[in-house]
N, C-alpha and C positions, 0 to 999 in steps of 0.2 A: 358758597358750602355746592351748590354744583358743580362748580370750579372744579372744585375736588376732588368729587366722584367721575367726573368727565377725566379729569386727570389720570384719576386713578384707574380708568378702566383702558386708555390709550396707553399708558406706560405699563399696564399687566398683557397687552395685546401685543407690544414691541418686543415685550421680555419673553411672551410664549414664542411667537416667531422665530427671533434669535435662540431660544433655549432649541427648536425646531431642527434649525440648519445645524447646528453645533452638532446637536443627537444623531442627526443623518451622517453627520461626518467618522464620528466615533463608531459608527454600528458600521460604516463603510469598511473603516480601518479593520475594524475586528475581522470581519470577513475576508476581508484579505491575506490576514495574517495566518485564519484558519486554514484557507485555501491553499497557502506556501506549502503550511504543514502537513497537508493532503499529500503532497506529491509523494512521487513513490521514491523509495531511498536508494540510493544508487550501489548497485551492485558490482564489485568486481567482475563480474561476468555470470550470466545468465545460462540453465543447464534442463534436462529435462532428465529424470529418473524414472523408472519402472522399478514395481516390488510387487512380490505373491502374496497375499493373507489367505484367509479361513474365516469365513463368518458364520452365524447362525451354531445352534445347538442340537446333537442328537442327531437324526438322519437327516433335518435340516442343511447340517452344516453345508456349506458351498464354499469353492476355492473360485477367490475372484483377483483382479489385477487392477493395478492404480500407478495412474501414471501422475508424476507430481513435475509442476513446476519450480526449479529452485532458485534463490537467488544466492550466491555465495559473497558471503558478507567478512572472510579471512579464509586463508589457505598458507600451508607448509607444502616441502615441495612434492607431496604424495597424499596430503589430506584436504578437503574444503572443509571449511566449517560453513553449513547452510540452512535458511530459512525457505521456508515452504511460501510459496507466491499463489499457487494456485495447484489444485490436483482434482481428478476425475477418475471412476471406477469403472471397471467394464463392466459392473452389474446395476442397472438402476436402483435395486434396494440399498444397497450401499451408499448410496450418493446423497441420502437422506443428511441433514445442517448436523445431529449429534455424531454419525460416523465419519462425518469430513472433520469434524472440530476435533474429533479423537485421532483420526490418523496424523493430520497436521501435527497436533502437539506431542507425537511421538517422532517425528522428524524435525520439528524444529529448533534450530541451535544445537544440531548435532555435527560432530565430526564425520566424515565419510570419505572413502578414498575418490579420489577424484577423476579415476580411470572409471569408474563405476556409473558415473554422470556424463550423456552423450551432451557437450559442450555448444551451446547456441550461436553459431558466427553470425559476428555482427561486421557484413563488409562495409556496410555503410558508413559505419562508425569507425573503423579501421582506414578508411579512405579518405575522411575529415579528416583524422588525427594525422594522414600523412602527408597531405596537403598542407596542414596548420605546421605541420615540423618542418617541411618547404618554404614555407613563407615567413617562419620563423617567429610564429605567434606563439 
């Protein structure tokens, strides 16, 4: 009888240890897959666009400028479909979360003239692409 109880406890202990290691491996794989999904999406190119807005009401109406960092996800010969990467307002009272969200939603996934956007030159990327082209990669 005691042998059965001792065997049962030892078996449970071994099973618990094995389950602990298998569970940790699954958790690490899930964490890695979540991290890979969090990677920044690949944009065709990135740019900066500024636009003026007015906020407040009545006598408190104020004009402010918002600077957007945009990522181009599609393009034609004259227009770019963009998503907002980040934004900042020239007036601190319009930098709250709700205003930033509304401004971002107005610009996200819209088409705009490519000439209105100041595109960021990624000289290091261009250099690496040229080296890869020369080396035949």
